[in-house]
Every structure is written in C-alpha cells, then in structure tokens.
C-alpha positions as CSV (number, residue, x, y, z in Angstrom):
1,M,57.0,-108.3,10.9
2,T,57.4,-106.0,13.5
3,S,60.1,-102.8,13.5
4,R,62.5,-102.5,16.3
5,A,60.5,-99.4,17.3
6,A,57.1,-101.2,17.9
7,E,59.1,-103.7,20.1
8,V,61.1,-101.7,22.1
9,A,57.4,-99.2,22.3
10,A,55.8,-102.1,23.1
11,A,58.0,-103.0,26.0
12,L,58.3,-99.5,27.1
13,A,54.4,-99.3,27.7
14,H,54.2,-102.7,29.3
15,G,57.1,-101.7,32.0
16,A,55.2,-98.3,32.7
17,G,52.7,-100.2,34.3
18,P,48.7,-99.4,34.0
19,G,48.9,-96.0,32.5
20,G,51.5,-97.6,29.7
21,Q,50.4,-97.7,26.4
22,A,52.1,-97.6,23.0
23,S,50.6,-96.4,19.4
24,E,52.2,-95.0,15.8
25,G,51.1,-92.4,14.2
26,F,52.8,-90.8,11.1
27,G,55.4,-93.2,11.0
28,M,56.5,-92.5,14.6
29,W,55.9,-94.8,17.6
30,T,54.9,-93.1,21.0
31,V,55.0,-94.7,24.4
32,E,52.4,-93.1,26.7
33,V,53.8,-93.2,30.4
34,P,52.1,-91.9,33.7
35,V,54.0,-88.9,35.3
36,D,55.4,-91.5,38.3
37,G,56.8,-93.6,35.6
38,W,58.3,-90.6,33.5
39,R,62.4,-91.1,34.7
40,T,62.1,-94.7,34.6
41,A,60.7,-95.0,31.2
42,L,63.8,-92.9,30.1
43,Y,66.1,-94.9,32.0
44,A,64.9,-98.3,30.5
45,A,64.8,-96.5,27.0
46,R,68.4,-96.1,27.4
47,D,69.8,-98.4,29.5
48,E,67.6,-101.2,28.2
49,H,67.0,-100.5,24.7
50,G,70.0,-98.4,23.3
51,L,68.0,-95.1,23.1
52,R,70.9,-93.2,24.1
53,F,70.8,-89.8,21.7
54,F,68.1,-87.4,23.5
55,D,67.0,-85.3,20.3
56,W,64.7,-83.0,22.2
57,L,62.1,-82.0,25.0
58,S,59.1,-80.3,24.9
59,A,55.5,-79.5,25.8
60,V,52.3,-79.3,24.5
61,D,49.3,-77.1,26.1
62,E,46.1,-79.7,25.7
63,L,43.8,-76.8,27.4
64,D,41.4,-78.8,30.6
65,E,43.4,-82.0,29.9
66,G,46.8,-80.8,31.4
67,Y,50.1,-80.5,29.4
68,R,51.7,-83.0,27.4
69,V,55.7,-83.4,28.1
70,V,57.3,-85.1,25.2
71,T,60.9,-86.1,24.3
72,H,62.4,-87.7,21.1
73,L,65.1,-90.4,21.9
74,L,67.2,-92.5,19.1
75,D,69.1,-95.1,18.8
76,R,71.8,-94.0,15.7
77,Y,73.2,-97.5,15.2
78,T,69.9,-99.2,14.6
79,V,68.1,-95.8,13.7
80,T,65.1,-96.4,16.1
81,H,63.2,-93.4,16.7
82,L,60.8,-93.0,19.4
83,L,58.6,-90.7,21.3
84,I,58.1,-90.9,25.3
85,S,55.3,-88.8,26.1
86,T,53.2,-88.1,29.6
87,R,50.7,-85.7,30.7
88,V,51.0,-83.6,33.6
89,P,48.0,-82.1,35.5
90,L,47.0,-78.2,35.3
91,A,46.4,-77.9,38.8
92,D,50.1,-78.8,39.8
93,P,52.4,-78.5,36.8
94,R,55.2,-80.5,37.9
95,L,57.4,-83.5,36.3
96,D,60.9,-85.2,37.1
97,S,63.7,-84.0,35.7
98,V,65.5,-86.1,33.3
99,V,68.7,-84.3,33.3
100,E,70.5,-87.3,35.4
101,V,69.4,-89.9,32.4
102,F,70.7,-87.2,29.7
103,R,72.2,-84.1,30.5
104,G,71.3,-82.7,27.3
105,A,67.9,-82.0,28.6
106,A,68.9,-79.5,30.6
107,W,68.1,-77.0,27.9
108,H,65.1,-78.1,27.1
109,E,63.5,-78.6,30.2
110,R,64.5,-74.9,31.3
111,E,63.1,-73.8,27.9
112,T,60.0,-75.7,28.7
113,H,59.7,-74.6,32.2
114,E,60.0,-70.9,31.1
115,M,57.3,-71.3,28.2
116,F,55.1,-73.4,29.4
117,G,55.3,-73.0,33.9
118,I,56.1,-76.7,34.0
119,D,58.5,-77.3,37.1
120,F,60.9,-80.1,36.5
121,T,61.8,-81.5,40.3
122,G,65.8,-81.9,40.8
123,H,66.9,-79.8,37.6
124,P,69.8,-78.4,38.8
125,G,68.9,-74.6,37.9
126,L,65.6,-73.8,35.9
127,T,67.0,-70.1,35.7
128,P,65.0,-67.9,33.1
129,L,66.9,-68.8,29.3
130,L,64.9,-67.0,26.5
131,L,62.6,-64.6,28.2
132,P,63.8,-60.6,29.4
133,D,64.0,-60.1,33.1
134,G,60.8,-59.4,34.6
135,F,58.8,-61.0,31.8
136,E,55.1,-61.9,33.3
137,G,53.7,-65.5,32.4
138,H,54.0,-68.2,30.3
139,P,53.7,-67.5,26.8
140,L,53.1,-71.0,25.0
141,R,50.4,-71.5,26.9
142,K,47.1,-71.3,25.3
143,E,45.6,-69.1,27.7
144,F,48.3,-66.5,27.2
145,I,47.1,-63.4,25.6
146,L,49.2,-62.0,22.8
147,A,49.2,-58.1,24.2
148,S,51.0,-56.9,20.6
149,R,48.0,-57.9,19.1
150,V,45.9,-55.6,20.9
151,A,48.0,-52.6,20.8
152,K,49.3,-52.6,17.4
153,A,47.5,-53.5,14.1
154,W,48.6,-56.5,12.1
155,P,50.5,-54.6,9.3
156,G,50.1,-57.7,6.6
157,A,46.8,-57.0,4.1
158,K,44.3,-59.8,3.9
159,E,42.7,-59.1,0.5
160,P,44.2,-57.9,-2.6
161,G,44.1,-54.0,-3.1
162,E,44.1,-53.5,1.0
163,G,46.8,-51.3,2.6
164,H,48.8,-48.4,1.0
165,G,45.5,-46.1,0.8
166,S,43.7,-47.8,-2.1
167,G,40.1,-48.9,-1.8
168,P,37.7,-49.3,1.4
169,R,39.4,-51.8,4.0
170,R,37.9,-54.7,5.7
171,K,37.2,-54.4,9.2
172,A,39.8,-55.4,11.9
173,N,39.1,-58.9,13.5
174,R,40.8,-59.6,16.5
175,P,42.5,-62.9,16.9
176,S,41.1,-65.6,18.5
177,G,42.1,-65.8,22.3
178,V,42.3,-61.6,22.3
179,P,39.9,-60.0,24.7
180,D,38.2,-56.7,23.4
181,P,40.3,-53.9,23.8
182,A,37.9,-51.7,25.2
183,L,37.9,-54.0,28.1
184,W,41.9,-54.7,28.2
185,G,44.3,-52.8,26.2
186,P,46.2,-49.8,25.9
187,D,43.1,-47.5,26.3
188,A,41.2,-49.4,29.0
C-alpha cells in the first residue's frame, strides 16, 4: 500500500515533465522539478493535492552543481508532508518567486536571497532582512570566507589541559576554507 505522500509525489513528478522525479529518504518524500516548472509544481501541490500549509523555504549550496532550493509543504488534515526542490545554476542563480502561491514564502525568499544570493523573479521586495547595512557577500555560500576565524583565535580548548596557561599548546589549525592569514587577513 502506498502512502498519500508517495501518490502526491509521483503525480507532481509526472506533471513536472522530463526533469521531474520523486524519491523517498528518511521517511520524507521529495519531488525534484526543473527550474521552469517550480511555480507550476507549487500551484499543483496547493490546488490539486491540498498541500495548503507552507512551512519553510531555503537553499543548499551544492558547489559546482549549483544551489538546491527546497520547500516543505503540508496537508494538515491528512498529515501529508512533502519536499519540493529544484536546482538553480551557479552562473545565474534565479528562480520564480512563489509569493503569489504562498504569501508566507516572502520572508523565506528574502532570507534565501540575502544568504545565498539567489534572485527570486517577481518577489515584491528583496530588501535586506538579517545582515547589517553594507554587508558584502552571501554567508551561507560555501565559498564565503569566515573572516572572524582568521582575525581571532578560536576560544575553545580542543584537548584536556589546553587553555588557562597549563601545559604545552597544540598548533592552531585553520578551519577548512580559510586561506593562509599571511596572504589574507588583518596583518596582510
């Protein structure tokens, strides 16, 4: 016997065309749709399958593969959960806004725009939401360098006896993705 989520996922994947596919992982069904079918898939999920509760929308940086934008929808009467995702390319990170489908997506699209740099075409106002004025970059991209790790040593001890002036200290290691401070940092 198939679950309602599996049936809805299969229907949405079929309706998405050649790029659509449904899969299950960790007890949750996910529908992968092509970028040009993103808004259509969310309309279909809401209007044809009763997934009227918008929970969240965010993105994942998949490095050379681009950014995966994911949204979680729910039919609260049948307790049907579904993830709908699409992948936007690195070269042109842009996706249709779904604020007209789910008004609650406005905040989430603003946050995703600010943190990942993905433009949501048709969004009523992608104004800064969380970061201070003048902030440069997109901090949730994997290429973003955490400058605070270069400028200030990590305060936590890694081994028993480290810190508080007791015993020899272990050589400090740079976090992955942070370049050599001699080449970039406060003393360069």
